[in-house]
Phi, psi and omega in degrees: 000322182290343179295316180291318179303311182296319179298319179293318177301315180292327178291317177299318178298321179291327175295320177292325177296322177296314180296319181292322178296323178292322178299312179296322181298322183295339176258014183059032178252003173218148181267161174304327179294324177294320178294319178299321178297322180293318178297319179296323178293321176300318179298320177299309183294326176298314181296328176295315179299313180303312179297320181297313182293313182297332175295339175261009179079021183256118182289148181231013184304328179294339182266344185303325180290342188297312179302320181291321177296319181294318179299315179300319179294319179295318180297320177297314181296314181291346174284350178270163170286145181299126178193160177289332179291318175296318178299315180299325182290320187259341186298323177302319179293318181293315176297323175301318178296314178299319178296317179300320178297313179298317180294321176297321176289322177300321180296337182268352184304314183294320177296323179292314179300319179296328184278348182254000000 
């Protein structure tokens, strides 16, 4: 049971890391590579979540498109010059994707509790 709890905690931490790296990027205090590193960590944590839920027989196929959509949004943002205006333009989409992921995980909570 703690495997899913820890995986969710780590995924949320990686999501916050992406948001913070983007904030720093908008002030030219983080490079695109640093943002990419945060995204890569998010990908690792996402895969841990998928394996943890699937280990309890809980499907996660509905969540699988989110990392690719997030990557595309990040690539679009990082294609701009660093600025708060660029961040403001793309952040609603990025936050929306992260929110959708959290909601998807929350929707699986009852099935996970029933399986443990």
